[in-house]
Steps between C-alpha positions, in 0.01 A plus 500: 500500500482388136657171391751698291597711799519188715737337252718806458530625855459185710570177314780637282653702781487858373417721208536365148527831319722494192613858566745610767341505848350832593638718776306583811260792475617798711181495708530125556863540598420764762191330641659154493819616669302679771287188550806277547661751737173538691470121534845463652455810717168368633651161582799659670278730701254224593762243599867486388487119494227513238721721284794260541279206405358669188849606389606138545209388283597753233855361496360146477284598202796659323711188561215281370494699177879503488486120499282506188708776341841342558401150391326638190809691398719195569265291285527735204153648547429869458357688799370850429342613830583471871244668727406521865122538526221482244282748316611837365869593488620730777851526357735293290841499337636313197828315510628267227155435359335440838254733671541507879250680720221528753127483440211638698350194672739352762373142486787316332721539197578347163765436238388507137660222293403519135297225339357338813216341301448380143291804404719779641614734224878505467727650235627223266862575587422448872318166464809304596516691830141428607395295799284276282798394288706394800553135576276342763787495751575870446135604521458308826823652634377851423142460619588328829786739580271741686375239745846351539624849585241521778637179652856633469391820676337297779818292542720811500282651773430207728855365540649828635192553720541154654875545535497844663153545655400139563225263391146521640445205734287408802666637814237421769500872581180690421550827313241745371519499122228762466309747716171630358468878498257644759461155657517432877858380448601821323331717763684311775835562330577159353720510189595259220808306605416489870584165663209380714635355824170422674128573509338515847796306635486225235833466316466532124685256273227423250313741271190279488485499880506880498217507246296263717544724805397809306198328342380371840527842668180702505486852354557761770740279695855616569806283443843541656751446221873495574719570198868533423597795277858605424625313808249667735210322671170688474153428634191594299135476603281525191120480525354267240208596278251298298660336199373706202518201266287274725126566505347173620657494848677707762877481451786713621728686263848635570611583147830315464646227282723280718766272354777275632702532180813713499831514321767254612856558379642246252842486338573576137531133407166419663347798323624371164330167574186606685424800279451298178309234696252758627469651153425156356224454757378852418475414131281201582280708726476772233391246237224373730399853594481624140297193402250586776487868412438425132172332598230764430259330742757528779568866420128576489467339842747751641311780329168413664652386830427126481863393451727544803798305363788749509710285265249550216460874553618707200763755589623819337794734526278716722453222754869404489598864551264529797653183643848645457413773748440250782788276390742792501390619843534151648796354312680794339718454194512123538121480490465730201765312304342165589161629387655614172653153455160337561326736257762429235441125537122547473524730198748269329269201546183687402666638188572149370142374516387418142272800458530774240631765531727355771842366405371152572243547224774576249698200627193283445464631143869433430461146633187443293678624188791269575268200528319587176819571305664236283862467399457684169202718592478756779151544641381848610196532724240747370480762775174636356329176600640538850360850556173379659705281735729792582197721565356243744836465677535877523145528639583237763819680601312832512228342717763366738679834515186709557372259764837505673508879484150516651601263780825689564333840522126513568469171691845506659 
């Protein structure tokens, strides 16, 4: 990507053409529409929960961009484009000087606000409506609106979930959060959501204790597992196999993920208190997690297999969508909505890190310009000098994304 293209399409947030935006090519419209339909059809056919999760992400993206769009309009800035997706236009419509539409690559969205940088070409009569001419307070309001919207979305999700479905807490009852396909557990008939009553007569109230029993049982041995499912008591006798992820010793493998966490009902008032508290903790955890993930050495360690720290592992929409399948099976709508809330918090935090082309990068530029400005002289940062920095930041983000995609697919 050339520096000019980087400035126009990434740093400045959209095309800078002086002519009216072009319409989608007929072939692009047909192929792009079929691609979007095929994506949703594939997700729905593979697992309906994955489709629900992706639709939720699409709504979150649109609300993120709506935050930028609404605050820009309220600040007197001119927005000319509002798109879901990147790349070539699939279709678009024009309303009151704004082009709304869908593009071919479903990896985000954008709102084009004119005059994002000091070198963007703008008609003289529109200069007063540019982002760059806004006051510092208005520019910060506009550029942070997307991330603030993510936090609002998370709040709007988590409070009703806590109030009506309950909050996840330790219950001292061991449930199966996940059952690996074609594993001894799956072959024996164990399912996600089963409550484990006992293993070989030993009562189960601790997930770590269950893991210890499984790890200490030799491959080929049979276990008598009593479970509770839909009010009925069932007895399963799976035969363990060698753990496929352990090569240096003999260790039994059942193929389950036990947990003692489950949803406990809370009232609306408690939900209004506990929901924001948990989101505040989630923001702190997201900040720490993003800081770890932005370390190229840490990411490279995951790539070559030397880093086992899950908190520093880069994630992608592919991995989150895969996770939504298990979450939906185990926890239903409450789990999917909670996952969406967590993703919104993470995206909102990541988006405000001071890296171009993220919103946090633009906020950093606005703050730098404010510091350099004097009462009678407004300072404008030269975006051309920032292009090498933006290119490095974009390369880092691309490295993180590609590594995460590799880990979520090939090495999953």
